[in-house]
C-alpha distance (Angstrom), angle and dihedral (degrees) to the residues before:
residue distance angle dihedral
M1 . . .
M2 3.76 . .
K3 3.81 117.1 .
K4 3.79 107.9 -140.1
A5 3.85 128.1 -152.5
P6 3.78 116.7 -86.5
I7 3.86 90.7 -119.4
D8 3.74 95.8 167.8
N9 3.86 91.3 56.8
L10 3.81 91.4 43.7
I11 3.79 92.1 55.1
A12 3.87 91.4 43.2
N13 3.75 87.1 52.7
W14 3.84 89.5 51.2
E15 3.85 90.8 52.1
N16 3.75 94.9 43.2
N17 3.84 96.3 49.8
W18 3.83 88.9 51.2
N19 3.74 95.2 44.2
Q20 3.76 91.7 48.4
H21 3.77 93.6 46.3
D22 3.78 89.3 -123.3
A23 3.93 104.9 162.9
Q24 3.86 92.3 174.6
G25 3.75 90.0 49.4
L26 3.83 91.3 51.3
K27 3.84 93.5 46.0
N28 3.87 89.2 49.5
M29 3.84 89.2 58.2
F30 3.85 93.3 65.3
L31 3.80 135.8 73.4
E32 3.84 115.7 -118.8
D33 3.74 90.1 -107.4
A34 3.71 97.8 40.2
L35 3.84 120.3 153.3
L36 3.79 120.5 -139.0
I37 3.72 127.0 179.4
E38 3.76 120.4 -177.5
N39 3.75 117.3 167.4
D40 3.87 102.3 -66.2
I41 3.85 96.8 -6.1
I42 3.83 119.1 93.2
C43 3.82 119.7 -178.8
K44 3.79 124.1 -178.1
S45 3.78 101.4 -179.2
I46 3.78 140.3 34.8
Q47 3.84 88.3 -107.1
E48 3.81 92.9 54.8
L49 3.78 90.8 43.4
D50 3.80 91.8 53.5
E51 3.80 94.8 45.2
K52 3.80 99.2 42.0
W53 3.78 103.5 30.8
I54 3.84 117.3 13.2
Q55 3.75 101.2 42.2
P56 3.79 97.4 45.5
N57 3.84 92.8 46.2
V58 3.77 110.6 28.9
N59 3.84 98.0 87.7
H60 3.79 95.7 43.1
V61 3.81 98.6 57.1
K62 3.78 128.7 92.6
G63 3.75 138.2 157.5
L64 3.83 95.7 22.5
K65 3.75 108.4 -179.7
A66 3.82 125.1 -179.5
T67 3.80 123.5 -160.4
K68 3.86 117.7 -160.6
M69 3.76 121.1 -123.3
Q70 3.78 99.7 164.2
E71 3.75 140.4 -9.5
W72 3.84 139.3 -179.5
S73 3.69 135.6 -174.8
T74 3.79 143.5 -174.4
E75 3.86 130.3 175.5
S76 3.84 90.7 -84.6
R77 3.80 109.1 19.2
A78 3.85 136.4 41.8
G79 3.73 138.9 175.9
Y80 3.83 139.0 -162.2
T81 3.76 131.6 -168.3
G82 3.79 118.6 -172.0
T83 3.84 146.8 135.2
Y84 3.72 123.4 -100.3
E85 3.83 138.5 -153.5
V86 3.80 123.5 -164.2
E87 3.75 141.3 161.8
V88 3.79 114.4 -131.8
T89 3.76 117.3 -167.4
I90 3.87 120.8 -170.3
D91 3.82 119.8 170.7
S92 3.80 92.5 -10.7
V93 3.84 91.0 -55.3
S94 3.87 112.9 120.6
N95 3.68 128.9 -157.4
E96 3.78 131.5 -176.8
L97 3.81 107.9 -137.7
K98 3.80 124.9 -167.2
G99 3.82 131.9 -177.9
V100 3.75 149.1 123.7
F101 3.73 131.6 -86.1
T102 3.79 141.9 -177.3
V103 3.74 122.6 -158.0
T104 3.90 127.1 -175.6
W105 3.73 123.9 -165.0
M106 3.79 133.3 -162.6
K107 3.75 125.4 -157.0
T108 3.84 111.2 -121.5
E109 3.74 127.2 -139.6
Q110 3.75 85.2 -102.2
E111 3.80 89.2 61.3
E112 3.83 92.1 -110.6
W113 3.74 122.5 135.3
K114 3.80 111.0 -129.0
I115 3.82 132.3 177.6
S116 3.78 112.3 -106.3
S117 3.74 97.6 178.9
A118 3.84 138.3 -0.8
M119 3.91 128.1 -170.9
I120 3.72 114.3 -165.4
H121 3.74 125.3 -176.3
A122 3.80 124.4 -178.1
F123 3.94 118.7 -152.7
């Protein structure tokens, strides 16, 4: 029998790391050569991802909530597409943001599920 990815846990981890402002937890979710595309940001490594996306945003996010639209899983790969809602506060100005995102994971040789790519689009 095929053991599928624990997608619900992986998405809960995504939400929790953002909502707890855990930059290291977020970095640990990605492969070294992960690809992230969010609107006008493109990151092709964990280093770029940390500098351009995690560090500038991690302390401004709260209440991130993902809602599943579709998911798939095999023994070594998995994917999730959903919508998100989040509150972003910068200099005491709050904004509610909504959008869609797709994340794909690969299972490493160490049996860990790591994000290989993420596409995020705000409405």
